[in-house]
C-alpha positions in Angstrom: 32.0 -1.2 40.2 29.6 1.7 41.3 31.4 4.2 39.3 31.0 2.0 36.1 27.3 1.4 36.7 26.1 4.7 35.6 28.5 5.1 32.8 27.1 2.0 31.7 23.4 3.1 32.1 24.5 6.4 30.0 26.1 3.8 27.1 22.8 1.8 26.9 20.2 4.8 26.9 22.2 6.2 24.1 22.2 3.0 22.7 18.8 2.5 22.4 17.6 6.5 21.7 20.0 5.8 18.6 18.3 2.8 17.9 15.2 4.7 18.0 15.7 8.0 16.1 17.0 5.6 13.2 13.7 3.7 12.6 11.3 6.4 12.4 9.1 6.3 9.3 8.8 9.4 7.6 6.1 10.1 5.5 6.4 11.4 1.6 5.6 15.1 1.7 5.9 14.7 -2.7 3.7 13.0 -4.4 4.5 9.6 -6.2 6.2 10.1 -9.9 3.4 10.0 -12.5 5.3 7.7 -14.9 5.4 3.6 -14.3 8.5 1.5 -15.0 8.3 0.7 -19.1 8.4 -2.5 -18.1 4.9 -3.8 -18.8 4.6 -7.1 -19.0 1.4 -8.8 -17.6 2.0 -12.6 -17.2 -0.4 -15.1 -18.3 -3.7 -15.3 -16.4 -3.5 -18.1 -14.3 -7.2 -19.3 -15.1 -10.9 -18.5 -14.9 -11.7 -15.9 -11.9 -8.6 -14.0 -12.1 -8.2 -10.2 -12.3 -5.6 -7.8 -12.8 -4.7 -6.0 -9.9 -2.2 -2.7 -11.3 1.1 -2.4 -9.9 1.9 1.1 -8.2 4.7 3.3 -6.2 5.8 1.8 -2.6 7.0 4.6 0.0 10.0 2.9 2.0 10.5 6.0 4.4 12.8 7.8 1.7 12.3 7.4 -1.6 9.6 6.0 -3.6 9.7 2.3 -5.2 8.0 0.5 -8.0 5.8 -2.5 -6.7 4.2 -5.2 -9.8 1.3 -5.5 -10.8 -0.5 -9.3 -9.6 -3.2 -11.5 -10.4 -5.8 -12.1 -7.7 -8.6 -14.0 -7.0 -12.2 -12.5 -7.8 -15.0 -12.7 -5.3 -18.1 -13.3 -6.0 -20.5 -10.3 -5.6 -17.6 -7.9 -5.1 -15.9 -5.6 -6.9 -11.9 -4.8 -6.9 -11.3 -1.0 -6.0 -7.6 -0.4 -7.0 -5.1 1.1 -4.2 -4.1 4.9 -4.7 -2.6 7.9 -3.3 -4.5 10.7 -1.9 -3.2 14.3 -0.3 -3.8 14.0 3.5 -2.4 17.7 4.3 1.3 18.0 3.8 1.5 14.4 3.2 0.9 11.9 0.9 -1.0 8.8 1.9 -1.4 5.4 0.4 -4.9 3.9 0.5 -4.7 0.3 0.0 -7.4 -1.3 -2.7 -9.9 -3.7 -0.7 -13.4 -5.7 -2.1 -16.5 -3.5 -2.6 -19.7 -5.4 -2.2 -22.0 -4.9 -5.0 -25.9 -5.2 -5.0 -27.6 -6.5 -7.5 -30.7 -5.3 -8.4 -33.3 -7.8 -9.7 -35.3 -6.3 -13.0 -38.9 -7.0 -13.0 -40.2 -7.6 -16.2 -43.3 -4.5 -17.5 -46.0 -5.9 -19.8 -46.5 -2.7 -22.1 -49.7 -3.0 -23.4 
């Protein structure tokens, strides 16, 4: 048993190292495709107060894949900024869409004489 213990330990270490290596995430070095899939079907608006978020390319660690667009509930006093791919050094990075607060400026009436 004492001779078998080091062998079992080495096998366990190799197993865990191999699984860690296969789970590594690679970042894209090529830009996403410029075309969009031919299916541009936009489903009916679910109701008032919804906005359409366009589909975009996602990255699964090996290649790009298409993520369909969707309707999301609008937020009062905010504007949705669409997500986009940006070049960051030799890699491309996806910046998620977000809600941006909009300042509403009051317009004062000016009398002209």
